[in-house]
Every structure is written in structure tokens, then in C-alpha cells.
C-alpha positions, 0 to 999 in steps of 0.5 A: 569442598567450601571453595568448590561450593562458592565457585558454583554459587558464584557461577550461578549468580553470574548467569542469573545476573546475565539472565536478569539484564537480558530480561530487563533489556527485552522491552528496550529491544522491542521498543527500538522497532519503529511503530507505524500508523496505518490508515485501514478504514475511512468511512461513516458506517463501521462495525468493530468487534472482537474475534470471539470471547476475548473482550475488546478494551475501549479508552477515550474521553467518554470511556475508561477501559471499558470492556466491550464485545463490539461497537458500531459507528454510524453517520445520522444527521451529519453526526457520528454516533456510537453504540455498543453490542450489549446496550444498542439503546445507549447512543453516544454522540461523537464530536469532530476530532474526538479520539479513542482507542480500541485494544485486544490482547487476542492474537486473532486480532480485532475485526474492522469490517471484514478484515482483522488487525493486530496491535491496537486501533485509533479511531478519530472523527473527522469531518463526519467520517471515522478514521480507523488507524491500525498501530503496530510494529513495522515488522508485523506490518510488513509480514502482511504487506509482502503477502498483499503486494506479492503472491506468496508462491513467488521465489523467496528472494523476490519476497525478501526484496519486496520486504526491504523495498516496503520497509524503506517506503513505509519508514519514509512516510513516517510523520504525517499528522493522523497516520503515516501511511495508507493501506491501499494502493495510494501508498502500499497495500496492507490487509492486516492479518489476512495476508500473513503467511509463514513464508511472508513472516520468514521474508520479513524476519530474514531481512529485519531492519534492512533498508535502502539508503542513498547518501545516508537517507532513506530513498523513496522506494517506489515499486510497481507490478510491471514496466513493460520492458523498461522502467521509467525515470522519475522526472518523466512521471513526476516532477522530482528527479531521484538519481536512484530512480532511473530507467533500467531494463525490466525482466517482466516478459513472462508476465501474463498480463504484460499486454492488455486492451481496453475499449471505450464506447462514445457514450463512455467517452462522453461521460468522461470528458463532458466539457469537450463533448467526448473524444473523437481524436487523441494526439500524442504530443510527446513520449519518454525514452521508454515510450510512455505517454508524457503529454497528449491533446484530446479533440472532442465535439466542442473543442480540445484539451491538453492533458498529461499522460499521468492524468489520462491514465487516472481519468481513464483508469488505465493500467499504465501510461505505456499506451497507444490509441485507435479509433474504429467505427462500429454501428450504434445499436442502442435503439433497435427501432432505428431502420438506418443504424448510425456509425459511432467511434469506438476507442481502443486502448492497447497498453503494456505493463501495469503501474507507474513504471518507476523503481522496482518491477515486481514481475522483474524481481520474480523473474530475477529471483527464479534465475538465482538472483539474491534480493540484494542484487535485485534491488540494486538493479532497480535502485541505482547506487543505493546501499542496503543497511539496518535502519537507523533514525539518522536515515530519516 
């Protein structure tokens, strides 16, 4: 009986020891998930508040774990000022490069304007602006990015492919001074808690830590909405040539926004290109293998100007550089008192696809997933010669 008691006792001690070790390792495991610093706002007039009754905690040079309901930051006479909800008469002047931190234990997040963000916020005064930087684990960040970049009703394998591409892209950006990545289309869209769903969380969890690598380093995992039939070589859009970002067939033909048109009046062209007096003619100098405008020449009333396809797209806010131009004459009816209406040239831009056309096409990924292709196959189609591996610091 004594022997049996000792064996049972030893068994419970062994189980307890294992449990203790596992519990001790939980913080360590949590620390292994990389943190990402996301710029979510750059403004000079801002309101930050708690969701409901749970207070925010603010820390900084002027504040030490102060509990608040909310705060307002404003630019007044070229200075950034701050005041709290409960004491609006007490106004703090903030210096350039002054930093402070806002935290909450509320799972509903922290309101910054009209969006809620989890984790904590770093606020930095920089050149009469307030930078708001959301700091959180990469996996929680991705569960919003996937829902911000891709409709959650799309096939699950497409969402998984987006999660892996976005994780790779974000980790590749780490290392900037104030923040790692922007929350807009400059990098990839992140809407905080607003875009997280059960499906996006599941897509991120099922691909946890997986990234795309080439020669044991993270790739520049660029993606776009749709290419218009063929993706583009990276060197045909930018200077850098990446062996994994090469032109491949796209499967975005079921995209309802595949073909688009944008019109410009003479007045609009004058405002866009005042130095040459608007545009009367556009000459396409050369195109890429996929048909995108690489370089063009603009002719206006006062002369001509060369321009790259990338810059022309940006200047005219076009969806892509896979475009062609047509001028037509139309009557100028701006002055209804004029008996003889003059003719003006109107520019019609007809284009295909949306985005820079490099890397993964999201509409192409959707089509492939709808035909039963797995996320790994989708990614290997759009990124040539890559491997999919759990993230390791040596990949940076």
C-alpha cells in the first residue's frame, strides 16, 4: 500500500512538474512572436478614447501610469497640445519628438478616430504632426490585414495565401526608425479590429509563422489586385530585379473590374500638367512584354515632357499602367451664353487590371483557390523558385 501511494505521489509530482514547466514557458513562447509597429495615423488633430468603462493608461515624460477616459491632441499656433476628457482646461504643450504610450487591457481595443486598435499605441510628436503607432504581435496584425486586403467571402485557400504573403511582406519591412510599416496601400492595408473575422483569424492561425524565402532570406512579397492577364517583371516597373518576381500568367478574367475607363477634360489636364499647358497628345515610347506603358511623351500647348508609366499612373491616379489613350473632340458648354461653341479635346484612358502588376494577383489567387488549388501552389505560381518555411530571425 505504501509503495502504491509513493508511485501515485511520484506520478502527480511528475505531472505537476511538466505543468509548471509548460506554464513557465508560455511567456517565452509568446515572446517568440515578432512584434510589428504599424503607423495607423499621421495627423495634427486627433481624438483617442477607451471603448467603454475600462480606462486607458498613459505613460510618458509628463504622465506616469495615469488612468484616462480619452484625450485630444490638436495643433495650435504650430504647437501640438494635449488635454484629457475630464480636465479640458488643463492643456499640455508637447515638444517635437516627445513620445508617450497609451495602453488598455480592454479586448475591444483603443479608439483612434473611427477605428479600434488592439495592443498598445506609441504617440510621437514629429514636426507639428502626431504619429500614432500600433504595436502588436504579427499574427494579430495579420488577422486584420487579410480581411482588409481581401474579401473574407473569398475561398479559404486564397485567404491563406494572402496571410503568408502579407506576413512575409511585413517582416521584410521591419527595422525602420519610428515604425515598421504603414497601414495604407503604401504598404498593405490594416484597419485594426474592424477587419478581423473568424475566417481571417483561422486563415492566419492555419499558416502561423509561415513565410516565403529565397536563398534563405525573406522575399519582397509584393501583391496587387489584378494584372489584366499577365503579371509583370519587377525590373519593368522599378529598378530592382528579383528572380522570384517574374511575369507569369494571371487568372483574373472573372474580375468584374478587369476593364475600366477614365475620362479627363481639357481643364483637368491643364491643372495636372500646367508647365506644358495640359495635354494634346500622348506618345507611348515603349511598353513592357505584358503591354504596360513603360515610358511616354506628353505634348502640350507650351511644349513636351517625357514621363515614365509609373509616374504617369501616379499623376493621373490611374488603376494600372496597362493603358491606352484616345483623344476625342467635344463641345465646350461651360459658357452657355456663347453662340458658337468651341471644340475641346477630351482624353479617354482605357485600362486593364488594378495595381502595379508585380507578384501575386489577388483576383488570380481567388480563381485558383476556387478551382481547388492550395495556398502553397498559388504562392509558388506567382513567386517563382521560393520556399515556404516557418519564420526564423536568420531569414531577415
